[in-house]
C-alpha positions as CSV (number, residue, x, y, z in Angstrom):
1,M,-105.9,35.8,98.4
2,N,-104.0,39.1,98.7
3,K,-104.0,40.4,102.2
4,R,-104.6,44.0,101.0
5,A,-107.6,43.1,99.0
6,K,-110.8,44.2,100.6
7,P,-114.1,42.7,99.7
8,V,-116.4,45.1,97.9
9,R,-119.9,45.4,99.0
10,I,-122.3,45.5,96.1
11,D,-125.6,47.3,96.5
12,F,-128.0,47.2,93.6
13,A,-130.4,50.1,93.2
14,P,-134.1,49.4,92.5
15,E,-134.7,48.6,88.9
16,N,-135.5,51.6,86.8
17,R,-138.2,51.3,84.1
18,F,-138.7,53.8,81.3
19,T,-140.3,53.8,78.0
20,V,-138.6,54.6,74.7
21,E,-140.6,56.4,72.1
22,P,-139.4,56.5,68.5
23,A,-137.9,59.8,67.4
24,R,-140.4,60.0,64.6
25,P,-143.8,58.5,64.7
26,G,-144.5,56.1,61.8
27,P,-147.3,58.1,60.1
28,F,-145.1,61.3,60.0
29,R,-142.3,59.4,58.3
30,A,-144.8,58.0,55.8
31,V,-146.0,61.5,55.0
32,E,-142.4,62.5,54.4
33,L,-141.9,59.6,52.1
34,N,-144.9,60.6,50.0
35,T,-143.7,64.2,49.9
36,L,-140.2,63.1,48.9
37,E,-141.6,60.9,46.1
38,R,-143.7,63.8,44.8
39,L,-140.7,66.1,45.0
40,K,-138.6,63.6,43.1
41,A,-141.2,63.1,40.4
42,K,-141.6,66.8,39.9
43,S,-137.9,67.4,39.8
44,L,-137.4,64.6,37.4
45,R,-140.1,65.8,35.1
46,Q,-138.4,69.2,35.0
47,L,-135.0,67.7,34.3
48,L,-136.4,65.6,31.5
49,R,-138.1,68.6,29.9
50,E,-134.8,70.6,30.0
51,S,-132.8,67.7,28.5
52,T,-132.7,67.5,24.8
53,D,-130.8,64.2,24.6
54,P,-132.9,61.1,25.1
55,E,-129.8,59.1,25.9
56,V,-129.5,61.0,29.1
57,Y,-133.0,60.1,30.4
58,A,-132.0,56.8,32.0
59,T,-129.0,58.4,33.8
60,L,-131.2,61.2,35.1
61,Q,-133.7,58.7,36.4
62,R,-130.9,56.8,38.1
63,A,-129.6,60.1,39.6
64,A,-133.0,61.0,40.9
65,N,-133.4,57.6,42.5
66,D,-130.0,57.7,44.1
67,A,-130.6,61.3,45.4
68,A,-133.9,60.2,47.0
69,S,-132.2,57.1,48.6
70,L,-129.4,59.2,50.0
71,A,-131.7,61.9,51.2
72,W,-134.0,59.4,52.9
73,A,-131.1,58.2,55.0
74,T,-130.7,61.7,56.5
75,D,-132.8,63.3,59.2
76,Y,-134.1,65.9,56.8
77,P,-134.7,64.2,53.5
78,L,-136.7,67.1,52.0
79,L,-133.9,69.5,52.7
80,F,-131.1,67.4,51.3
81,F,-132.8,66.0,48.2
82,P,-132.5,69.1,46.0
83,A,-128.8,69.5,46.6
84,L,-128.1,65.8,46.2
85,L,-130.1,65.8,42.9
86,D,-128.2,68.8,41.5
87,E,-124.9,67.1,42.3
88,L,-125.8,63.7,40.9
89,T,-127.4,65.1,37.8
90,H,-124.3,67.1,37.1
91,R,-122.3,63.9,37.4
92,A,-124.7,62.0,35.2
93,R,-124.6,64.6,32.5
94,H,-120.8,64.7,32.6
95,Q,-120.7,60.9,32.4
96,A,-123.2,60.8,29.5
97,G,-121.1,63.4,27.6
98,R,-117.9,61.2,28.2
99,Q,-119.8,58.2,26.9
100,K,-120.9,60.0,23.8
101,H,-117.4,61.1,23.1
102,I,-116.0,57.6,23.6
103,R,-118.7,56.1,21.3
104,R,-117.8,58.7,18.5
105,R,-114.1,58.0,18.9
106,S,-114.7,54.2,18.9
107,R,-116.7,54.4,15.7
108,S,-114.0,56.4,13.9
109,L,-111.4,53.9,15.1
110,I,-113.5,51.0,13.8
111,E,-114.1,52.7,10.5
112,Q,-110.3,53.2,10.1
113,A,-109.6,49.6,11.0
114,V,-112.1,48.3,8.3
């Protein structure tokens, strides 16, 4: 043993006890979920009414579900949901437009090949 090493006296303090309460009580989060689902349904109905292309309906439904899932992971889902929905529906419409363009172009290429 090293001659300079000094033994360390260890004193343990009395054990501390405390209770941990959840940040959000269960029933409040459940109410938030119901409110978020109602907001999602209302927003989706409005989006579907505004859309004239039935091919976009499935992508809008997916965008609404994704926005709700992402919003639910935040501390303020009702605050984040509308912005996320706007962003995801914009992407969904853009993607649907690209798909439509690709299908048209593919048809013309197939017709030229035949």
